Every structure is written in structure tokens, then in C-alpha cells.
C-alpha positions in Angstrom: 25.5 -34.0 -93.9 23.9 -31.5 -91.5 20.8 -33.8 -91.5 22.9 -36.7 -90.3 24.4 -34.6 -87.5 21.0 -33.4 -86.3 19.7 -37.0 -86.4 22.6 -38.4 -84.4 22.4 -35.6 -81.8 18.6 -36.0 -81.6 19.1 -39.8 -80.9 21.4 -38.8 -78.0 19.4 -36.0 -76.5 16.4 -37.9 -75.1 18.5 -40.7 -73.5 20.9 -38.1 -72.1 18.2 -36.1 -70.4 16.5 -39.3 -69.0 19.8 -40.8 -67.8 20.9 -37.5 -66.2 17.6 -36.9 -64.4 17.4 -40.6 -63.2 21.0 -40.8 -62.0 20.9 -37.4 -60.3 17.6 -38.3 -58.6 19.0 -41.6 -57.3 22.2 -40.2 -56.0 20.4 -37.2 -54.5 17.8 -39.5 -52.8 20.6 -41.6 -51.4 22.1 -38.4 -49.9 18.7 -37.3 -48.6 18.2 -40.7 -46.9 21.5 -40.2 -45.0 20.9 -36.5 -44.0 17.1 -36.2 -43.7 16.9 -37.6 -40.1 19.6 -35.2 -38.8 17.9 -32.2 -40.4 14.4 -33.1 -39.2 15.6 -33.8 -35.7 16.9 -30.2 -35.6 13.4 -28.7 -36.0 14.4 -26.8 -39.2 12.0 -25.1 -41.5 11.3 -26.8 -44.8 12.8 -23.9 -46.7 16.2 -24.6 -45.0 15.9 -28.3 -45.7 15.1 -27.5 -49.4 18.1 -25.2 -49.6 20.3 -27.9 -48.1 19.5 -30.4 -50.8 19.5 -27.7 -53.5 23.1 -26.9 -52.6 24.0 -30.6 -52.8 22.6 -30.8 -56.3 25.7 -29.4 -58.2 28.0 -31.9 -56.7 25.7 -34.7 -57.7 25.4 -33.3 -61.2 29.2 -33.1 -61.6 29.4 -36.8 -60.9 26.3 -37.9 -63.0 26.9 -36.0 -66.2 29.7 -38.3 -67.5 27.6 -41.3 -66.4 24.6 -39.9 -68.4 26.8 -39.3 -71.5 28.0 -43.0 -71.5 24.5 -44.4 -71.0 23.1 -42.1 -73.8 25.8 -43.1 -76.2 25.4 -46.8 -75.5 21.6 -46.6 -76.0 21.6 -44.4 -79.1 24.2 -46.3 -81.1 22.9 -49.7 -80.0 19.3 -48.7 -81.1 20.5 -47.5 -84.5 22.5 -50.7 -85.0 19.6 -52.9 -83.9 17.3 -51.2 -86.4 19.9 -51.6 -89.2 20.3 -47.9 -89.5 24.1 -48.2 -89.1 24.1 -50.7 -92.0 22.1 -48.3 -94.2 24.5 -45.5 -93.4 27.5 -47.6 -94.3 25.9 -48.7 -97.5 25.4 -45.0 -98.4 29.1 -44.3 -97.8 28.8 -42.8 -94.3 31.5 -44.3 -92.1 31.3 -45.0 -88.4 33.7 -42.2 -87.7 31.4 -39.8 -89.5 28.5 -40.9 -87.4 30.5 -40.4 -84.2 31.8 -37.0 -85.2 28.7 -34.9 -84.1 28.6 -36.7 -80.8 32.3 -36.2 -80.2 32.0 -32.5 -81.0 29.0 -32.1 -78.8 30.8 -33.9 -75.9 33.8 -31.6 -76.3 31.5 -28.6 -75.9 29.9 -30.3 -72.9 33.4 -30.9 -71.5 34.2 -27.2 -71.7 30.9 -26.4 -70.1 31.6 -28.8 -67.3 35.0 -27.2 -66.7 33.3 -23.9 -66.1 30.7 -25.6 -64.0 33.3 -27.4 -61.9 35.4 -24.3 -61.6 32.7 -21.7 -60.8 29.4 -23.1 -59.7 30.5 -26.2 -57.9 33.0 -24.6 -55.4 30.5 -21.9 -54.5 27.7 -24.3 -53.8 30.1 -26.6 -51.8 31.1 -23.6 -49.8 27.6 -22.5 -49.0 26.6 -26.1 -48.2 29.5 -26.3 -45.8 28.5 -23.1 -44.1 24.9 -24.3 -43.9 26.0 -27.6 -42.3 28.1 -25.7 -39.8 25.1 -23.5 -38.9 22.9 -26.5 -38.5 25.4 -28.2 -36.2 25.5 -25.1 -34.0 21.8 -25.1 -33.7 20.7 -26.3 -30.2 18.6 -29.5 -30.5 16.4 -28.6 -27.4 13.6 -31.0 -28.4 15.9 -33.8 -29.4 17.0 -34.7 -25.9 17.7 -38.3 -25.2 16.5 -40.1 -22.1 19.0 -41.8 -19.7 21.7 -39.7 -21.2 23.4 -36.5 -19.9 22.5 -34.0 -22.6 24.4 -30.7 -23.0 21.9 -27.8 -23.3 24.6 -25.1 -23.1 28.3 -25.0 -22.6 27.7 -24.8 -18.8 24.4 -26.6 -18.3 23.6 -30.3 -18.7 20.3 -32.1 -18.3 19.5 -35.8 -17.7 16.0 -37.3 -17.7 15.0 -40.8 -16.9 12.0 -40.6 -19.2 10.9 -38.1 -21.9 7.5 -38.2 -23.5 8.0 -37.6 -27.2 6.3 -34.5 -28.6 5.2 -33.0 -25.3 8.4 -32.0 -23.5 7.3 -33.8 -20.3 10.1 -35.4 -18.3 10.5 -37.6 -15.2 13.4 -38.1 -12.9 15.1 -34.9 -13.9 18.7 -34.0 -12.9 20.2 -30.6 -14.0 23.9 -29.7 -13.6 24.2 -26.0 -13.7 27.6 -24.3 -13.8 26.4 -21.0 -15.2 27.4 -19.0 -12.2 31.2 -19.4 -11.7 30.9 -18.8 -8.0 28.1 -21.2 -7.3 27.5 -24.5 -9.0 24.0 -26.0 -8.7 22.6 -29.5 -8.9 18.8 -29.7 -9.3 16.9 -32.9 -8.7 13.2 -33.0 -9.7 10.5 -35.7 -9.7 9.1 -34.4 -13.0 9.2 -31.4 -15.3 8.4 -29.9 -18.7 10.5 -27.9 -21.1 9.3 -25.5 -23.9 10.6 -22.6 -25.8 9.5 -19.1 -25.0 7.3 -17.3 -27.6 10.2 -15.5 -29.1 11.9 -18.9 -29.8 15.1 -17.8 -28.1 15.0 -19.0 -24.5 14.2 -22.4 -23.0 11.7 -22.5 -20.1 12.0 -25.4 -17.6 9.1 -26.1 -15.1 10.3 -28.5 -12.4 8.1 -30.1 -9.8 8.8 -31.7 -6.4 12.5 -31.4 -6.1 15.5 -30.1 -4.4 18.3 -27.7 -5.4 21.8 -28.0 -4.0 24.1 -25.1 -4.3 27.9 -25.4 -3.9 29.8 -22.2 -3.3 33.2 -22.3 -5.1 34.8 -20.0 -2.7 34.1 -22.1 0.4 37.0 -24.2 1.9 37.2 -27.9 1.3 34.5 -30.1 2.8 34.6 -33.7 4.1 31.1 -34.8 3.0 27.9 -33.4 1.6 26.0 -31.4 4.2 28.8 -31.3 6.7 30.8 -28.3 7.8 34.2 -27.6 6.4 37.1 -29.5 7.9 38.2 -26.4 9.8 34.7 -25.7 11.2 32.3 -22.9 10.2 29.3 -22.7 7.9 28.0 -25.5 5.8 29.5 -25.8 2.3 26.3 -26.1 0.4 22.7 -25.1 0.7 19.6 -27.2 0.0 16.3 -25.7 -1.1 13.2 -27.9 -1.4 10.5 -26.8 -3.8 7.1 -28.0 -5.0 7.4 -26.0 -8.2 10.3 -24.0 -9.7 10.9 -22.4 -13.1 14.3 -22.2 -14.7 14.8 -19.9 -17.7 17.8 -20.7 -19.9 18.8 -17.7 -22.0 19.9 -17.8 -25.6 19.1 -21.4 -26.4 17.0 -20.4 -29.4 15.7 -23.0 -31.7 16.1 -20.7 -34.7 18.9 -21.2 -37.2 21.5 -18.5 -37.0 23.2 -18.0 -40.4 26.9 -17.2 -40.4 28.0 -14.2 -42.4 31.3 -12.8 -43.7 34.1 -14.7 -45.3 34.8 -18.2 -44.1 37.8 -20.5 -44.6 37.5 -22.7 -47.6 38.6 -26.3 -48.1 40.1 -27.6 -51.4 36.7 -28.6 -52.8 35.3 -25.1 -52.1 37.9 -23.2 -54.1 38.0 -22.3 -57.8 40.9 -23.4 -59.9 42.7 -20.1 -59.5 42.2 -20.2 -55.8 43.7 -23.7 -55.7 46.6 -22.5 -57.9 47.3 -19.7 -55.4 47.3 -22.2 -52.5 49.4 -24.6 -54.6 52.0 -21.9 -55.2 52.1 -20.8 -51.6 52.5 -24.4 -50.3 55.3 -25.0 -52.9 57.1 -21.9 -51.7 56.8 -23.1 -48.1 58.1 -26.5 -49.1 61.1 -24.9 -50.8 61.9 -22.9 -47.7 61.6 -25.9 -45.4 63.7 -28.1 -47.7 66.4 -25.4 -47.9 66.4 -25.3 -44.1 66.8 -29.1 -43.9 69.9 -28.9 -46.2 71.4 -26.1 -44.2 70.8 -27.8 -40.8 72.3 -31.0 -42.3 75.5 -29.1 -43.3 75.7 -27.6 -39.8 75.3 -31.1 -38.3 78.0 -32.5 -40.6 80.4 -29.8 -39.4 79.8 -31.1 -35.9 80.5 -34.7 -37.0 76.8 -35.7 -37.2 75.0 -37.1 -40.2 71.4 -36.0 -40.9 70.0 -37.5 -44.1 68.1 -35.1 -46.3 65.3 -36.9 -48.3 65.1 -36.5 -52.0 63.2 -33.4 -53.1 59.8 -34.4 -54.2 58.3 -31.3 -55.9 58.9 -27.9 -57.5 56.4 -25.2 -58.3 54.9 -25.9 -61.8 54.6 -22.4 -63.3 53.3 -23.9 -66.6 51.0 -26.5 -65.0 47.4 -27.1 -66.0 46.0 -24.8 -63.4 48.5 -22.0 -64.2 47.7 -22.2 -67.9 44.0 -22.1 -67.3 44.2 -19.1 -65.1 46.4 -17.3 -67.6 43.8 -18.0 -70.2 41.1 -16.4 -68.0 43.4 -13.4 -67.4 43.9 -13.1 -71.2 40.1 -13.0 -71.5 39.9 -10.3 -68.9 38.4 -12.3 -66.0 39.8 -10.9 -62.8 39.6 -14.1 -60.8 42.7 -15.3 -62.5 44.9 -12.6 -60.9 45.8 -15.0 -58.0 47.1 -17.7 -60.3 50.5 -16.1 -61.2 52.7 -15.9 -58.1 56.0 -14.2 -58.8 59.0 -15.6 -57.1 59.9 -13.8 -53.9 63.4 -13.2 -52.7 62.8 -15.9 -50.1 61.8 -18.4 -52.8 64.8 -17.6 -54.9 67.2 -18.0 -52.0 65.5 -21.2 -50.8 65.7 -22.9 -54.2 69.4 -22.2 -54.6 70.9 -24.4 -51.9 74.2 -25.1 -53.5 76.2 -22.7 -51.2 76.9 -23.2 -47.6 76.3 -19.6 -46.6 73.3 -18.8 -44.3 70.5 -16.7 -45.5 71.3 -13.0 -45.2 69.7 -10.6 -42.7 67.6 -8.8 -45.4 66.1 -12.1 -46.7 65.4 -13.2 -43.1 63.4 -10.0 -42.4 61.3 -10.7 -45.5 60.4 -14.2 -44.4 56.7 -14.8 -43.6 55.9 -15.6 -40.0 54.7 -19.1 -40.8 57.9 -20.0 -42.6 60.3 -19.8 -39.7 60.5 -20.5 -36.0 62.5 -18.7 -33.3 65.2 -21.4 -33.5 65.4 -20.9 -37.3 65.7 -17.2 -36.8 68.6 -17.7 -34.5 70.4 -19.8 -37.0 69.7 -17.5 -40.0 71.0 -14.5 -38.0 74.2 -16.4 -37.2 73.4 -16.6 -33.5 73.8 -20.3 -33.2 71.3 -23.0 -32.1 69.7 -22.8 -28.6 70.6 -25.9 -26.6 67.1 -25.9 -25.0 65.5 -26.3 -28.5 67.1 -29.7 -29.0 70.1 -28.6 -30.9 70.6 -29.0 -34.7 68.7 -32.4 -34.6 65.6 -30.7 -33.2 65.5 -27.9 -35.7 66.2 -30.4 -38.5 63.2 -32.5 -37.4 61.0 -29.4 -37.2 62.1 -28.4 -40.8 61.4 -31.9 -42.0 57.9 -31.8 -40.5 57.2 -28.5 -42.1 58.4 -29.9 -45.5 56.1 -32.9 -45.1 53.0 -30.8 -44.3 53.8 -28.4 -47.1 54.2 -31.3 -49.6 50.9 -32.8 -48.5 49.2 -29.4 -49.2 50.9 -29.2 -52.6 49.6 -32.6 -53.6 46.1 -31.9 -52.2 45.8 -28.6 -54.2 47.2 -30.1 -57.4 44.9 -33.2 -57.2 41.8 -31.0 -56.9 42.9 -28.9 -59.9 43.4 -32.0 -62.1 40.2 -33.6 -60.8 38.1 -30.7 -62.1 39.5 -31.1 -65.6 39.6 -34.9 -65.6 35.9 -35.3 -64.6 34.9 -32.8 -67.3 37.0 -34.5 -70.0 35.4 -37.9 -69.1 32.4 -36.8 -71.2 34.4 -37.0 -74.4 36.2 -40.2 -73.2 33.0 -42.0 -72.7 31.8 -41.1 -76.2 34.9 -42.8 -77.7 34.4 -45.8 -75.4 30.6 -46.2 -75.6 29.9 -46.0 -79.3 32.2 -48.9 -80.4 30.8 -51.1 -77.6 27.2 -50.3 -78.6 28.0 -51.2 -82.3 29.6 -54.5 -81.3 26.5 -55.6 -79.4 23.5 -54.0 -81.2 20.8 -56.2 -79.6 22.1 -56.0 -76.1 19.4 -53.5 -75.3 19.0 -52.1 -71.8 20.9 -55.0 -70.3 24.2 -54.1 -72.1 23.6 -50.4 -71.4 23.2 -50.9 -67.7 25.8 -53.6 -67.4 28.5 -51.8 -69.3 27.7 -48.4 -67.6 27.9 -49.9 -64.1 31.2 -51.6 -64.9 32.8 -48.6 -66.5 31.5 -46.3 -63.7 32.8 -48.6 -61.0 36.3 -48.9 -62.6 36.5 -45.2 -63.4 35.5 -43.8 -60.0 37.4 -46.5 -58.0 40.5 -45.5 -60.1 39.8 -41.9 -59.4 39.4 -42.3 -55.7 42.4 -44.6 -55.4 44.5 -42.2 -57.4 43.4 -39.3 -55.3 44.3 -41.1 -52.1 47.7 -42.3 -53.5 48.6 -38.8 -54.8 47.8 -37.0 -51.5 49.9 -39.5 -49.7 52.8 -38.8 -52.1 52.9 -42.1 -53.9 51.8 -40.9 -57.3 52.1 -37.5 -59.1 48.7 -35.8 -59.2 48.6 -35.7 -63.0 49.1 -39.5 -63.3 46.7 -40.2 -60.4 43.8 -38.1 -61.9 44.3 -38.8 -65.6 45.2 -42.5 -65.7 41.6 -43.6 -65.9 40.9 -41.2 -68.7 43.9 -42.3 -70.6 43.2 -46.0 -70.2 39.6 -45.7 -71.3 40.6 -43.5 -74.3 43.1 -46.0 -75.5 40.5 -48.8 -75.1 37.9 -46.8 -76.9 40.3 -46.1 -79.8 41.2 -49.8 -80.1 37.5 -50.7 -80.2 36.9 -48.0 -82.7 39.6 -49.4 -85.0 37.8 -52.8 -84.8 34.3 -51.2 -85.3 34.0 -52.8 -88.7 33.7 -56.2 -87.1 30.4 -55.6 -85.4 27.5 -57.9 -86.1 26.3 -57.6 -89.7 22.6 -58.1 -88.9 20.3 -57.2 -86.0 20.1 -60.8 -85.0 23.6 -60.8 -83.6 25.3 -59.0 -80.8 22.6 -59.6 -78.1 23.1 -59.9 -74.4 24.0 -63.6 -74.6 26.8 -62.9 -77.1 28.0 -60.1 -74.9 28.3 -62.5 -72.0 30.0 -65.2 -74.1 32.5 -62.6 -75.3 33.2 -61.6 -71.7 33.7 -65.2 -70.7 36.1 -65.9 -73.6 38.1 -62.8 -72.7 38.3 -63.8 -69.1 39.3 -67.3 -70.1 42.1 -66.0 -72.3 43.4 -63.8 -69.4 43.2 -66.8 -67.0 45.2 -69.0 -69.4 47.9 -66.3 -69.6 48.0 -66.2 -65.8 48.3 -70.0 -65.6 44.7 -70.8 -64.7 42.9 -73.4 -66.9 39.2 -74.0 -66.5 37.6 -77.4 -67.1 36.6 -77.9 -70.7 33.4 -79.6 -71.7 34.0 -83.0 -73.2 32.5 -83.4 -76.6 30.5 -86.6 -77.3 30.0 -88.2 -80.6 
């Protein structure tokens, strides 16, 4: 049996590598086409551009590995069926399930590898890519100035040119607005000029010809019109200086990329599972505190004869969720990064969750509240000092607590969605094996047409479902687990159904081609249409 396992895996390896390299190249080239112009326009070195696209590679690979697995499965099993190898195996007593077994076990190992990849390598590369993008955005595009547009050179200096000669730095009809000196603002008009970087590539040198510089002192009294004396008499309010040639050196406008260092804030896609779990626990605690405040303020309003409706509680902290279990497993293996996954309940959380009583939170608990969890108004209420009228009364603090609860709930959903997405994408490798093999056996002579057609259809449905589920879950319409795992569950069920019917595939290599596949699809759509009440025109049979 080991010979069969090696043979089946060998049939998958070549198509898998080809599909992975082809799909990754296509998606990466698409990304390059969108970003290349922006990077080249910044005057970056080729090493920086190469680093930029190298850091974008892990994200592309995370998306293309499940695609490549499906394409390899479709191609391998359809080729074996077309060459009657499946028939020979069945005649020798080897079932379809036995042939799929090595591919399924290999996909399970690949799924575990993709979980580690999505958890460790992908967030780090995304974080470095985000840092590099921020560094590139901060870089001054001194040689990417646009004509007939007021370009910002620094925060206090703007330049406008009627015409710019590409590649030479020569300009005509130049206007410069200089607010570098807070006491004197300057406007410079020049007939022509050139700009270039100094040899150290840090300062910008402007040579201006045939122009005038107007200087406006900020400390001067108001003036009626340009060139006139102030309304109360005295000296002129601005000074004009005509020049045939003038040089203006603008400091620290270097065209070199300055790399940021030190720890930087991370978005959800730049965090590992345990970092996401830590953020999830923190946001859930904030939500519990805000919800407890809403209930307390509602009771205070009810005592004054006002009714403030408290919405239904939407979430609680899942201590045994997927992310928490994963991080506990890493902790059991001795990996230190899982330390942030387990968040013990604080006295604040324990008090916030228990909202059955009408007593306010005690002074000791209030002193332990984090600064972000309460406002000065909440502090007054918790300390029994009453509600400040200037703060909008109990309605105002109730609305503030409601807003805090909404923001915390959005953060909870966002963190939980990212946790489940990492596992769902990795598990899709096994799901596509279960789905691809029965389809390939049903249409053995479909060839590349069926491989590409089925792959594109499945990819489109899977990723559209994933994106739609992510959007719906972050908006609070669906639980994160359902949003991220529905596509996997649906395709798994469909694959199992097709597997149970795998004995009905074409008996010879002359069946199951692309035309049969299209006919089957048309009949399936027709049946669905008839169930929905749509009846297509049937061809009349003639004798």
C-alpha cells in the first residue's frame, strides 16, 4: 500500500508546485502593477522595491495555497481516471476512499503548516510591509512635482510651476510660498528656475532667475492693500526685492528613505493569534464594563421617571474559544508567545459582569478601573457624587456608555474574525481535497477546461463568502465562527455528498468530458429553476 500512497502523492506534487507558482506569480504581478508606479515615482532604490514585493509574497501565498491544492487535486484525479488507472485500482480491490487517503493526510499536514504560517510568518511580514509603506509615504517626492499644481515641499513651503521639464528639474513660471519663518512670510515669483538635490542627498537646492521676492512681516499692523502703508500710517507692510539670480536651500528634504525603528502599533492582520486573543479579551472586558454602566445609568434614569432602553447583550468573553485553546496548546508546548492568551478576570470584570444588583461600584473597584474605561462623569456616579448637569445628565452618560459598548463590540468582532480566518484559510486545504477528488472522478476527460472552470467557480464562491462573512461579522450581523467557517462547512458537506456518489463516475475514459460537464450543469440549473417556478422552452421533437 505504501507504493500506492507514494504514487498518488507523486501525481499531486507536480501540479501543486506548478499551480502554486503560477497563481502566486499572477496575483503578485497584479499587486506589482498597482504599486509599481507609486514606488518608482518616489525614486527608491531597487533593493527597497524588491523588499517591498518580497514582503507582499507571504500574504499572496496564504491565499494561493488552497487554490493550488484544489487545482492539483482536480488535475491529478482526472488524469488517473482518464487513463483508466482508477478503474484498474478498483478492479484490484482499491477503493476510491483508499486512493484519497494519502492526499487527505497530506492536506491535513499542510493545513497544520499553514496555521503556523498564518500565525507566525504572515503577521510579521504584514507588519514590516506596513512599516515600509509608511516610510515610503513619508519620503519627499522632490522630483515628482506636478505642473500647474501647488505642491507641498515641506510642511511650511509650497511650490507651483507653470511648466516642468521631465528629468531635468527645469521650471518656468515659478511661485514659492514660504512660511518657514514664523515672523516673516515670503512669496517668491520667478520667470524660471531649476531644482536639484545637494550631493549628500538631504537638502534641496533651488536656483531662481529673473524674479521678485515679497516679504510680509507678521508683526506689522493691518494693511489696506499691497505696497501701501498701514491704515494708521508708518512704514510699508511688505518689502519687495528684485533679483536676476537667487538660490534657495531647503533643509532636510532628503530623497533618501528613512526607515522607522522601534515598536510600532499593529493592526489586526499584523498580529499573531495570541496577540489577537489578548486584544479580544481586553475588548470584551471593556464591553462588559460599558454594558454594566448602561444598566446602572438605566436604573438611575428609571428612579427619576425616565426610561432608557438597554440593548440586548451581544457577547461574552470566550475563555474556551479557538484562539484561547490554541494559545494554551502553545503554552503547554513551552512557547512563550502564548502567555498573553490567558487573561484572568480582574475585579472590574467580575463586578461588571454581575449587574443584578442596584448598588453602585465600590470605591476600591473604582480605583482599579483602567483610565480608558471610565470618564469623569462615570467617576462621579461611581463615587456616589451624582451626575453633573453640565454633562447632559443621566441621558448623556448613558449615551456615552452606549457608544463605548458599540466600539468595544466592534473590536471584539474584529479580533475574533481574524482569529477564525487564520484557521479557516488553513483548513480549506483539506476541504478542497474532499471536494476536488469526487468532481475529477465524475468528469475524467474534462481536462484543463474542467480544472480551470471548477477552480475559478469554487474560488469565487469561497472567497466571496469569506469576504461577505467578514464584513457581516464585523458589523455585528453574524457570529465570527459562522461567518468564517460557513464556506468550509458547505464545501465539506458538498464534497462528502459527491464522495458517497463517487461510484457513479463514468465507467470509461470516453465519458465525463467537458461537454458532459456543461450538460450536467445545465440540467442542474434547470432543476433549480423549475423548483423556483421558472420553466425554460423545451425543444419540440419531430418524427
